[in-house]
VOLUMKOL-767721 format. One record per residue: residue in one letter; x negated, z, y negated of N, C-alpha, C in turn. Coordinates in Angstrom, 3 decimals. Atoms other than C-alpha are relative to their C-alpha. Layout:
N
+---------+----------+----------+----------+----------+----------+----------+----------+----------+----------+
: residuo :      n.X :      n.Z :      n.Y :     ca.X :     ca.Z :     ca.Y :      c.X :      c.Z :      c.Y :
+---------+----------+----------+----------+----------+----------+----------+----------+----------+----------+
:       A :        X :        Z :        Y :        X :        Z :        Y :        X :        Z :        Y :
...
+---------+----------+----------+----------+----------+----------+----------+----------+----------+----------+
***
This chain:
182
+---------+----------+----------+----------+----------+----------+----------+----------+----------+----------+
: residuo :      n.X :      n.Z :      n.Y :     ca.X :     ca.Z :     ca.Y :      c.X :      c.Z :      c.Y :
+---------+----------+----------+----------+----------+----------+----------+----------+----------+----------+
:       M :    1.021 :    0.712 :    0.322 :   23.257 :   54.034 : -117.813 :   -1.638 :    0.433 :    0.518 :
:       A :    1.536 :   -0.708 :   -0.797 :   20.636 :   56.411 : -116.391 :    0.090 :   -0.579 :    1.421 :
:       L :   -0.274 :    0.400 :   -1.338 :   22.126 :   55.403 : -113.009 :   -0.531 :   -1.161 :   -0.017 :
:       R :    0.512 :    1.293 :   -0.011 :   21.203 :   51.867 : -113.761 :   -1.861 :   -0.229 :   -0.220 :
:       S :    1.448 :    0.084 :    0.131 :   17.578 :   52.797 : -114.835 :   -0.684 :    0.586 :    1.327 :
:       I :    0.635 :   -0.557 :   -0.942 :   16.793 :   54.683 : -111.720 :   -0.018 :   -1.165 :    1.202 :
:       K :   -0.035 :    1.179 :   -1.190 :   17.946 :   51.683 : -109.573 :   -1.205 :   -0.828 :   -0.189 :
:       I :    1.297 :    1.058 :    0.525 :   15.345 :   49.472 : -111.586 :   -1.306 :    0.409 :    0.521 :
:       V :    1.239 :   -0.832 :   -0.082 :   12.792 :   52.181 : -111.109 :   -0.260 :   -0.148 :    1.416 :
:       L :    0.264 :   -0.048 :   -1.121 :   13.260 :   52.275 : -107.578 :   -0.207 :   -1.296 :    0.741 :
:       G :   -0.028 :    1.271 :   -0.628 :   13.868 :   48.801 : -106.792 :   -1.984 :   -0.714 :   -0.263 :
:       T :    1.147 :    0.480 :    0.425 :   10.396 :   48.087 : -108.776 :   -1.159 :    0.962 :    1.148 :
:       L :    0.784 :   -0.867 :   -0.939 :    8.583 :   50.720 : -106.419 :   -0.176 :   -0.189 :    1.037 :
:       T :    0.074 :    0.663 :   -1.412 :    9.739 :   49.147 : -103.396 :   -0.720 :   -1.283 :   -0.043 :
:       V :    0.991 :    1.363 :   -0.073 :    8.316 :   45.743 : -104.513 :   -1.455 :    0.211 :    0.068 :
:       L :    1.293 :    0.054 :    0.045 :    5.253 :   47.007 : -105.208 :   -0.646 :    0.811 :    1.288 :
:       M :    0.273 :   -0.357 :   -1.213 :    4.976 :   49.133 : -102.091 :   -0.023 :   -1.259 :    1.307 :
:       L :   -0.013 :    0.760 :   -0.729 :    5.796 :   46.171 :  -99.948 :   -1.168 :   -0.911 :   -0.255 :
:       A :    1.243 :    1.169 :    0.363 :    3.091 :   43.711 : -101.714 :   -1.430 :    0.890 :    0.311 :
:       G :    1.574 :   -0.871 :   -0.505 :    0.350 :   46.464 : -100.685 :   -0.027 :   -0.564 :    1.292 :
:       C :    0.242 :    0.101 :   -1.615 :    1.038 :   45.770 :  -97.045 :   -0.186 :   -1.845 :    0.266 :
:       V :    0.010 :    1.421 :   -0.166 :    0.857 :   41.812 :  -97.643 :   -1.378 :   -0.598 :    0.318 :
:       G :    1.234 :   -0.056 :    0.166 :   -2.717 :   41.895 :  -98.016 :   -0.698 :   -0.710 :    1.173 :
:       E :    0.772 :    0.215 :   -1.315 :   -5.223 :   40.277 :  -95.397 :   -1.396 :    0.713 :   -0.092 :
:       D :    1.295 :   -1.243 :    0.242 :   -7.805 :   43.279 :  -95.712 :   -0.253 :    0.612 :    1.267 :
:       H :   -0.180 :   -0.631 :   -1.432 :   -7.412 :   44.128 :  -92.070 :   -1.145 :   -0.859 :    0.868 :
:       E :    1.196 :    0.375 :   -1.048 :  -10.582 :   42.105 :  -90.873 :   -0.779 :    1.193 :    0.964 :
:       D :    0.850 :   -1.246 :   -0.944 :  -12.510 :   45.392 :  -89.740 :    1.031 :    0.463 :    0.989 :
:       L :   -1.024 :   -0.282 :   -0.993 :   -9.454 :   46.220 :  -87.629 :   -0.017 :   -0.977 :    1.090 :
:       R :    0.021 :    1.315 :   -1.077 :   -9.320 :   42.904 :  -85.784 :   -1.421 :   -0.030 :    0.446 :
:       S :    1.410 :    0.198 :   -0.612 :  -13.092 :   42.825 :  -85.210 :    0.149 :    1.377 :    1.041 :
:       W :    0.216 :   -1.119 :   -0.962 :  -12.998 :   46.473 :  -83.803 :    0.798 :   -0.037 :    1.220 :
:       I :   -0.794 :    0.494 :   -0.734 :   -9.785 :   45.378 :  -81.741 :   -0.761 :   -0.920 :    1.100 :
:       A :    0.682 :    0.978 :   -0.795 :  -12.015 :   42.288 :  -80.287 :   -1.045 :    0.397 :    0.766 :
:       Q :    1.218 :   -0.517 :   -0.762 :  -14.890 :   44.514 :  -79.514 :    0.667 :    0.794 :    1.201 :
:       E :   -0.334 :   -0.793 :   -1.016 :  -12.927 :   46.864 :  -77.499 :    0.327 :   -0.526 :    0.978 :
:       R :   -0.461 :    1.105 :   -1.085 :  -11.460 :   43.981 :  -75.572 :   -1.175 :   -0.184 :    0.954 :
:       K :    1.268 :    0.488 :   -0.790 :  -14.737 :   42.889 :  -74.550 :   -0.495 :    1.217 :    0.921 :
:       T :    0.610 :   -1.093 :   -0.700 :  -16.097 :   46.335 :  -73.439 :    0.901 :    0.808 :    1.236 :
:       A :   -1.070 :   -0.503 :   -1.191 :  -12.951 :   47.469 :  -71.379 :    0.046 :   -0.641 :    0.977 :
:       R :   -0.022 :    0.510 :   -1.526 :  -13.090 :   46.950 :  -67.828 :    1.179 :    0.491 :    0.584 :
:       P :   -1.030 :   -0.793 :   -0.682 :  -10.123 :   47.775 :  -65.742 :   -0.638 :    0.533 :    1.137 :
:       R :    0.452 :   -1.050 :   -1.097 :  -10.948 :   50.632 :  -62.951 :    1.053 :   -0.257 :    1.490 :
:       I :   -0.868 :    0.051 :   -1.375 :   -9.489 :   49.520 :  -59.531 :   -0.933 :    0.711 :    1.040 :
:       T :    0.583 :   -0.483 :   -1.296 :  -10.265 :   51.559 :  -56.557 :    0.223 :   -0.864 :    1.092 :
:       P :   -0.260 :    1.066 :   -1.331 :  -11.059 :   49.587 :  -53.314 :    0.720 :    0.779 :    0.919 :
:       L :   -0.857 :   -0.153 :   -1.185 :   -8.704 :   49.920 :  -50.569 :   -0.917 :    0.423 :    1.229 :
:       T :    0.754 :   -0.582 :   -1.237 :   -9.684 :   51.995 :  -47.452 :    0.182 :   -1.149 :    0.795 :
:       E :   -0.053 :    0.820 :   -1.360 :  -10.426 :   50.204 :  -44.167 :    0.810 :    0.476 :    0.704 :
:       P :   -1.134 :   -0.463 :   -0.824 :   -7.417 :   50.280 :  -41.936 :   -0.751 :    0.861 :    1.177 :
:       K :    0.502 :   -0.732 :   -0.823 :   -8.044 :   52.827 :  -38.971 :    0.125 :   -1.137 :    1.492 :
:       V :   -0.065 :    0.723 :   -1.529 :   -8.932 :   50.924 :  -35.495 :    0.730 :    0.823 :    1.082 :
:       F :   -0.714 :   -0.476 :   -1.183 :   -6.482 :   51.283 :  -32.807 :   -0.390 :    0.116 :    1.541 :
:       V :    0.659 :   -0.209 :   -1.056 :   -7.759 :   52.597 :  -29.743 :    1.043 :    0.334 :    1.036 :
:       P :   -1.567 :   -0.592 :   -1.125 :   -5.285 :   52.186 :  -26.712 :   -0.566 :    1.192 :    0.859 :
:       Q :    0.360 :   -1.065 :   -1.287 :   -5.158 :   55.033 :  -24.119 :    0.778 :   -0.327 :    1.066 :
:       S :   -0.716 :    0.267 :   -1.425 :   -4.432 :   54.700 :  -20.623 :    1.011 :    0.844 :    0.284 :
:       Y :   -1.222 :   -0.908 :   -0.442 :   -1.364 :   56.128 :  -18.994 :   -0.236 :    0.343 :    1.147 :
:       D :    0.629 :   -0.524 :   -0.906 :   -2.786 :   58.628 :  -16.797 :    1.450 :    0.812 :    1.210 :
:       V :   -1.172 :   -0.664 :   -0.550 :    0.904 :   60.189 :  -15.562 :    0.552 :   -0.733 :    0.848 :
:       A :   -0.802 :    0.964 :   -0.738 :    2.239 :   57.332 :  -13.696 :    0.067 :    0.650 :    1.541 :
:       D :   -0.254 :   -0.967 :   -1.312 :    1.922 :   59.556 :  -10.302 :    0.887 :    1.357 :   -0.290 :
:       A :   -0.719 :   -1.289 :    0.186 :    3.773 :   62.413 :  -11.948 :    1.621 :   -0.302 :    0.408 :
:       T :   -1.336 :   -0.070 :    0.137 :    7.463 :   63.237 :  -11.773 :    0.716 :   -0.987 :   -1.067 :
:       A :   -0.734 :    0.949 :    1.063 :    9.589 :   60.321 :  -13.549 :    0.766 :    1.062 :   -0.679 :
:       P :   -0.986 :   -0.505 :    1.002 :   11.387 :   61.701 :  -16.592 :    1.510 :    0.069 :    0.337 :
:       F :   -1.681 :    0.356 :   -0.442 :   14.861 :   60.288 :  -15.211 :    0.180 :   -0.285 :    1.341 :
:       D :   -0.156 :   -0.429 :   -1.618 :   14.591 :   61.438 :  -11.590 :    1.292 :    0.135 :    0.095 :
:       R :   -1.269 :   -0.351 :   -0.321 :   17.825 :   61.582 :  -10.286 :    0.308 :    1.485 :    0.230 :
:       Q :    0.043 :   -1.254 :   -0.497 :   17.098 :   65.108 :   -8.425 :   -0.362 :    0.834 :   -1.460 :
:       K :    0.338 :   -0.632 :    1.188 :   15.615 :   66.412 :  -11.943 :    1.012 :   -0.003 :   -0.919 :
:       L :   -1.128 :   -0.219 :    1.394 :   18.534 :   65.480 :  -14.238 :    1.146 :    0.997 :    1.032 :
:       T :   -1.147 :   -1.073 :   -0.644 :   20.851 :   67.275 :  -11.468 :   -0.156 :    1.140 :    0.072 :
:       L :    0.502 :   -1.332 :    0.266 :   18.996 :   70.237 :  -11.569 :    0.244 :    0.501 :   -1.299 :
:       A :   -0.149 :   -0.494 :    1.516 :   19.068 :   70.380 :  -15.428 :    1.404 :   -0.126 :   -0.111 :
:       L :   -1.565 :   -0.350 :    0.393 :   22.929 :   69.503 :  -15.628 :    0.490 :    1.097 :    0.861 :
:       R :   -0.653 :   -1.436 :   -0.632 :   23.557 :   72.360 :  -12.897 :   -0.299 :    0.700 :   -0.708 :
:       R :    0.421 :   -1.200 :    0.739 :   21.628 :   74.695 :  -14.916 :    0.900 :    0.216 :   -1.372 :
:       E :   -1.043 :    0.105 :    1.051 :   23.452 :   73.816 :  -18.009 :    1.379 :    0.065 :    0.139 :
:       S :   -1.409 :   -0.002 :   -0.290 :   27.024 :   73.801 :  -16.413 :   -0.024 :    1.889 :   -0.038 :
:       Q :    0.066 :   -1.635 :   -0.251 :   26.007 :   77.700 :  -15.372 :    0.080 :    0.548 :   -1.484 :
:       Q :    0.303 :   -0.382 :    1.288 :   24.874 :   78.459 :  -18.860 :    1.365 :   -0.110 :   -0.588 :
:       N :   -1.345 :    0.307 :    0.886 :   28.050 :   77.112 :  -20.595 :    1.178 :    0.834 :    0.854 :
:       A :   -0.852 :   -1.002 :   -0.368 :   30.224 :   78.880 :  -18.122 :   -0.008 :    1.423 :   -0.144 :
:       S :    0.416 :   -1.322 :    0.376 :   28.424 :   82.324 :  -18.945 :    0.604 :   -0.007 :   -1.641 :
:       N :   -0.009 :   -0.128 :    1.555 :   28.855 :   81.256 :  -22.745 :    1.652 :   -0.011 :    0.007 :
:       M :   -1.643 :    0.254 :    0.221 :   32.840 :   80.173 :  -22.301 :    0.325 :    1.712 :    0.452 :
:       A :   -0.392 :   -1.288 :   -0.452 :   33.121 :   83.701 :  -20.350 :    0.026 :    0.984 :   -1.497 :
:       L :    0.268 :   -0.893 :    0.971 :   31.620 :   85.429 :  -23.337 :    1.168 :   -0.246 :   -1.030 :
:       L :   -1.378 :    0.529 :    0.856 :   34.285 :   83.617 :  -25.504 :    1.320 :    0.460 :    0.409 :
:       A :   -1.341 :   -0.268 :   -0.908 :   37.230 :   83.972 :  -23.172 :    0.456 :    1.241 :   -0.628 :
:       A :   -0.387 :   -1.545 :    0.052 :   37.357 :   87.863 :  -23.426 :    0.558 :    0.072 :   -1.664 :
:       E :   -0.614 :   -0.437 :    1.165 :   37.641 :   87.656 :  -27.155 :    1.344 :   -0.692 :   -0.477 :
:       Q :   -1.223 :    0.653 :    0.303 :   40.171 :   84.841 :  -27.176 :    1.285 :    0.557 :    0.439 :
:       S :   -1.266 :   -0.614 :   -0.359 :   42.651 :   86.624 :  -25.243 :    0.537 :    1.038 :   -0.386 :
:       R :   -0.635 :   -1.215 :    0.495 :   42.953 :   89.766 :  -27.092 :    0.558 :   -0.456 :   -1.482 :
:       R :   -1.015 :    0.192 :    1.406 :   45.339 :   90.193 :  -30.333 :   -1.018 :   -0.040 :   -1.021 :
:       K :    0.784 :   -0.423 :    1.126 :   43.528 :   90.080 :  -33.481 :    0.427 :    0.671 :   -0.867 :
:       Q :   -0.202 :   -1.186 :    1.050 :   43.140 :   92.681 :  -36.013 :   -0.116 :   -0.681 :   -1.375 :
:       E :   -0.378 :    0.724 :    1.544 :   43.945 :   92.020 :  -39.960 :   -1.253 :   -0.490 :   -0.373 :
:       L :    1.592 :    0.773 :    0.536 :   40.311 :   91.920 :  -40.956 :   -0.741 :   -1.336 :    0.587 :
:       E :    0.718 :    1.253 :   -0.686 :   39.582 :   88.803 :  -38.743 :    0.662 :   -1.242 :   -0.665 :
:       S :   -0.304 :    1.219 :    0.923 :   41.612 :   86.928 :  -40.940 :   -0.666 :   -0.331 :   -1.382 :
:       Y :    0.538 :    0.075 :    1.495 :   39.084 :   87.152 :  -43.840 :   -1.734 :   -0.408 :    0.683 :
:       P :    1.243 :    0.419 :   -0.161 :   35.298 :   85.683 :  -43.869 :   -0.826 :    1.243 :   -0.246 :
:       L :    0.473 :   -1.494 :    0.345 :   32.826 :   88.376 :  -43.594 :   -0.802 :   -0.067 :   -1.336 :
:       D :    0.928 :   -0.046 :    1.240 :   31.077 :   87.114 :  -46.978 :    1.306 :    0.730 :   -0.960 :
:       T :   -0.939 :   -0.703 :    0.708 :   34.389 :   88.428 :  -48.613 :    0.329 :    1.475 :    0.208 :
:       I :   -0.022 :   -1.393 :   -0.568 :   34.615 :   91.860 :  -46.945 :   -1.370 :    0.661 :   -0.675 :
:       V :    1.033 :   -0.776 :    0.429 :   32.424 :   94.542 :  -48.921 :    0.323 :    1.356 :    0.487 :
:       M :   -0.254 :   -1.365 :   -0.510 :   31.619 :   97.953 :  -47.661 :   -0.287 :    0.749 :   -1.288 :
:       V :   -0.450 :   -0.487 :    1.229 :   32.603 :  100.315 :  -50.406 :   -0.573 :    1.504 :    0.172 :
:       G :    0.332 :   -1.284 :   -0.230 :   31.551 :  103.577 :  -48.542 :    0.295 :    0.496 :    1.340 :
:       S :   -0.411 :   -0.399 :   -1.632 :   31.518 :  105.745 :  -45.379 :    0.373 :    1.526 :   -0.014 :
:       M :   -0.329 :   -1.625 :   -0.037 :   32.692 :  109.275 :  -44.443 :    0.211 :    0.221 :    1.726 :
:       Q :    0.093 :   -0.904 :   -1.441 :   32.408 :  111.782 :  -41.270 :    1.415 :    0.231 :    0.155 :
:       Q :   -1.125 :   -0.573 :   -0.711 :   35.477 :  112.298 :  -39.425 :    0.069 :    0.386 :    1.153 :
:       K :    0.087 :   -0.512 :   -1.513 :   36.376 :  114.115 :  -36.381 :   -0.447 :   -1.084 :    0.951 :
:       G :    0.089 :    1.082 :   -0.701 :   36.591 :  111.063 :  -34.643 :   -1.349 :   -0.692 :    0.372 :
:       G :    0.923 :    0.897 :    0.218 :   33.138 :  109.954 :  -35.753 :   -0.345 :   -0.836 :   -1.177 :
:       Q :    0.296 :    0.825 :    1.201 :   31.981 :  107.437 :  -38.532 :    0.768 :   -0.818 :   -0.331 :
:       T :   -0.742 :    0.932 :    0.497 :   33.985 :  105.817 :  -40.558 :   -0.210 :   -0.652 :   -1.393 :
:       A :    0.862 :    0.908 :    1.272 :   33.219 :  103.017 :  -43.110 :    1.902 :   -0.068 :   -0.720 :
:       L :   -1.145 :    0.870 :    0.903 :   35.494 :  101.700 :  -45.964 :   -0.305 :   -1.069 :   -0.670 :
:       V :    0.611 :    1.433 :    0.637 :   35.401 :   98.194 :  -46.766 :    1.195 :   -0.403 :   -0.986 :
:       R :   -1.262 :    0.414 :    0.862 :   37.480 :   96.365 :  -49.428 :    0.026 :   -1.594 :    0.076 :
:       V :   -0.300 :    1.499 :   -0.169 :   39.161 :   92.984 :  -49.219 :    1.450 :   -0.362 :   -0.686 :
:       N :   -1.081 :    0.278 :    1.146 :   41.240 :   91.439 :  -52.148 :    0.690 :    1.336 :   -0.552 :
:       K :   -0.279 :   -1.056 :    0.925 :   41.325 :   94.533 :  -53.790 :    0.899 :    1.421 :    0.787 :
:       L :   -0.606 :   -1.019 :   -0.816 :   42.635 :   96.819 :  -50.757 :   -1.273 :    0.428 :    0.743 :
:       I :    1.088 :   -0.838 :   -0.516 :   40.459 :   99.466 :  -49.171 :    0.778 :    0.308 :    1.325 :
:       Y :   -0.173 :   -0.067 :   -1.203 :   40.497 :   99.498 :  -45.267 :   -0.988 :    0.989 :    0.863 :
:       Q :    0.724 :   -0.559 :   -0.970 :   39.199 :  102.233 :  -42.768 :   -0.383 :   -0.697 :    1.020 :
:       V :    0.131 :    0.561 :   -1.427 :   37.262 :  100.937 :  -39.909 :   -0.835 :    0.866 :    0.658 :
:       K :    0.847 :   -0.860 :   -0.809 :   35.612 :  102.414 :  -37.040 :   -1.037 :   -0.668 :    0.961 :
:       P :    0.737 :    0.538 :   -0.869 :   33.162 :  101.255 :  -34.237 :    1.107 :   -0.448 :    0.958 :
:       G :   -1.297 :    0.474 :   -1.184 :   35.338 :   98.962 :  -31.698 :    0.998 :   -0.808 :   -0.977 :
:       N :   -0.873 :    1.236 :    0.790 :   37.135 :   97.283 :  -34.877 :   -0.472 :   -1.055 :    0.031 :
:       Y :    0.224 :    1.425 :    0.236 :   37.162 :   93.779 :  -35.444 :   -0.177 :   -0.267 :   -1.441 :
:       M :   -0.214 :    0.543 :    1.097 :   36.426 :   91.797 :  -38.482 :   -0.985 :   -0.993 :   -0.201 :
:       G :    1.050 :    1.219 :    0.300 :   34.972 :   88.562 :  -40.045 :    0.879 :   -0.969 :    1.140 :
:       Q :   -0.887 :    1.365 :   -0.537 :   36.307 :   85.193 :  -38.690 :   -1.190 :   -0.501 :    1.270 :
:       N :    0.985 :    0.282 :   -1.011 :   33.206 :   84.962 :  -36.028 :    0.199 :    0.964 :    1.111 :
:       Y :   -0.104 :   -1.002 :   -1.031 :   34.775 :   87.599 :  -33.527 :   -1.170 :    1.130 :   -0.164 :
:       G :    1.083 :   -1.090 :    0.215 :   32.495 :   90.314 :  -35.310 :    0.919 :    1.295 :    0.223 :
:       R :   -0.465 :   -1.248 :   -0.531 :   33.001 :   93.684 :  -33.394 :   -0.818 :    1.054 :   -0.522 :
:       I :    0.973 :   -1.086 :    0.471 :   31.564 :   96.803 :  -35.149 :   -0.649 :    0.543 :    0.993 :
:       Q :    0.988 :   -0.769 :   -1.226 :   28.688 :   98.379 :  -32.906 :   -0.032 :    1.290 :   -0.781 :
:       K :    0.600 :   -1.179 :    0.336 :   27.401 :  100.962 :  -35.245 :    0.540 :    0.142 :   -1.480 :
:       I :   -0.202 :   -0.193 :    1.584 :   28.364 :  102.400 :  -38.766 :   -0.900 :    1.163 :   -0.516 :
:       T :    0.830 :   -0.800 :    0.302 :   25.734 :  104.240 :  -40.565 :    0.474 :    0.470 :   -1.490 :
:       E :   -0.643 :   -0.297 :    1.193 :   26.020 :  105.882 :  -44.095 :    0.121 :   -1.156 :   -1.186 :
:       N :    0.234 :    0.911 :    1.119 :   24.880 :  102.687 :  -45.865 :    0.187 :   -1.570 :    0.801 :
:       S :   -0.040 :    1.282 :   -0.819 :   25.679 :   99.814 :  -43.304 :    0.876 :   -0.116 :    1.235 :
:       I :   -0.687 :    0.068 :   -1.170 :   27.791 :   98.494 :  -40.750 :   -0.477 :   -1.133 :    0.923 :
:       Q :    0.558 :    1.229 :   -0.770 :   26.367 :   96.738 :  -37.875 :    1.081 :   -1.032 :    0.782 :
:       L :   -0.945 :    0.598 :   -0.739 :   28.501 :   94.009 :  -36.329 :   -0.750 :   -0.927 :    1.254 :
:       R :    0.706 :    0.933 :   -0.950 :   27.900 :   91.905 :  -33.100 :    1.432 :   -1.237 :    0.192 :
:       E :   -1.031 :    1.117 :   -0.137 :   29.487 :   88.363 :  -33.657 :   -0.394 :   -1.033 :    1.034 :
:       I :   -0.104 :    1.287 :   -1.319 :   30.163 :   85.470 :  -31.200 :   -0.295 :   -1.342 :   -1.154 :
:       V :    0.444 :    1.118 :    0.740 :   28.544 :   82.198 :  -33.029 :   -0.060 :   -1.061 :    0.686 :
:       Q :    0.508 :    1.090 :   -0.414 :   27.811 :   78.650 :  -32.273 :   -1.177 :   -0.463 :   -0.486 :
:       D :    1.034 :    0.528 :    0.297 :   24.543 :   77.740 :  -32.063 :   -0.423 :   -1.537 :   -0.315 :
:       P :   -0.156 :    1.444 :    0.488 :   23.091 :   74.153 :  -33.387 :    0.219 :   -0.848 :    1.388 :
:       A :   -0.303 :    0.445 :   -1.330 :   23.204 :   73.313 :  -29.657 :    1.403 :   -0.089 :    0.378 :
:       G :   -1.358 :   -0.296 :   -0.492 :   26.931 :   74.277 :  -29.291 :    0.444 :    0.820 :    0.865 :
:       D :   -0.125 :   -1.102 :   -0.522 :   26.376 :   77.049 :  -27.264 :    0.477 :    1.374 :   -0.557 :
:       W :   -0.209 :   -1.244 :    0.597 :   27.990 :   80.399 :  -27.892 :   -0.825 :    0.958 :    0.354 :
:       V :    1.030 :   -1.221 :   -0.540 :   25.643 :   83.368 :  -28.344 :    0.583 :    0.980 :   -0.970 :
:       E :   -0.231 :   -1.130 :    0.996 :   25.856 :   86.666 :  -29.877 :   -0.929 :    0.328 :   -0.683 :
:       K :    0.648 :    0.225 :    1.447 :   24.515 :   87.357 :  -33.391 :    0.373 :    1.664 :   -0.265 :
:       T :   -0.033 :   -1.222 :    0.921 :   23.947 :   90.773 :  -34.977 :   -0.066 :   -0.227 :   -1.239 :
:       T :    0.168 :   -0.017 :    1.491 :   24.787 :   91.156 :  -38.466 :    0.394 :    1.402 :   -0.693 :
:       V :    0.042 :   -1.597 :    0.821 :   24.476 :   94.094 :  -40.877 :    0.894 :   -0.506 :   -1.558 :
:       L :   -0.817 :   -0.004 :    1.061 :   27.311 :   94.665 :  -43.689 :   -0.787 :    1.186 :   -1.052 :
:       E :    0.185 :   -1.297 :    0.475 :   25.363 :   96.860 :  -46.484 :    1.173 :    0.440 :   -1.332 :
:       L :   -0.599 :   -0.439 :    1.022 :   26.752 :   99.062 :  -48.638 :   -0.238 :   -0.597 :   -1.518 :
:       Q :    0.348 :    0.466 :    1.190 :   27.554 :   97.880 :  -52.164 :    0.428 :    1.069 :   -1.128 :
:       E :    0.099 :   -1.047 :    0.873 :   26.875 :  100.354 :  -54.778 :    0.354 :   -0.563 :   -1.510 :
:       G :   -0.280 :    0.414 :    1.723 :   28.526 :   99.785 :  -58.271 :    0.289 :   -1.408 :    0.082 :
:       S :   -0.610 :    1.407 :   -0.522 :   30.296 :   96.645 :  -56.897 :    1.249 :    0.171 :   -1.232 :
:       K :   -1.233 :    0.141 :    0.708 :   33.402 :   95.546 :  -58.831 :    1.136 :    0.133 :    0.869 :
+---------+----------+----------+----------+----------+----------+----------+----------+----------+----------+
***
């Protein structure tokens, strides 16, 4: 019985609230909207005038043509000599037997320490949870990285990589000591 009386009271309140919204007492709101529409002006920025094209005369008609056969021959000869020297750099590396650490990318090799031995400075590197000793002259990394110098905190390598033009060039890379690494 109580549930029925609550439903009746809620239904009555809902009907009264909706009846309050039906009235036409919004004339002041409509007049304000009409007034605002009259005073509102769109703001349009004017377009800038296009720039005037001024033609330029071609003054280098007497100069050497960019596609002159002699000029192209010299450029190709210079390029072939450079490619030959680049390939000689790579040929020496390809003819030798690869060392074990050359099968791993350099970013997976971690320097974990160094020590002084009678043969000179030796670095300790970790790859796949194994520790290796490396000395100057050893190779590591997949870019023909040869160890040039070992210090207490770093290993300096000379790598042979291709530049964006496709030429083989030498690049110096430093592998830093990773203290506290896992």
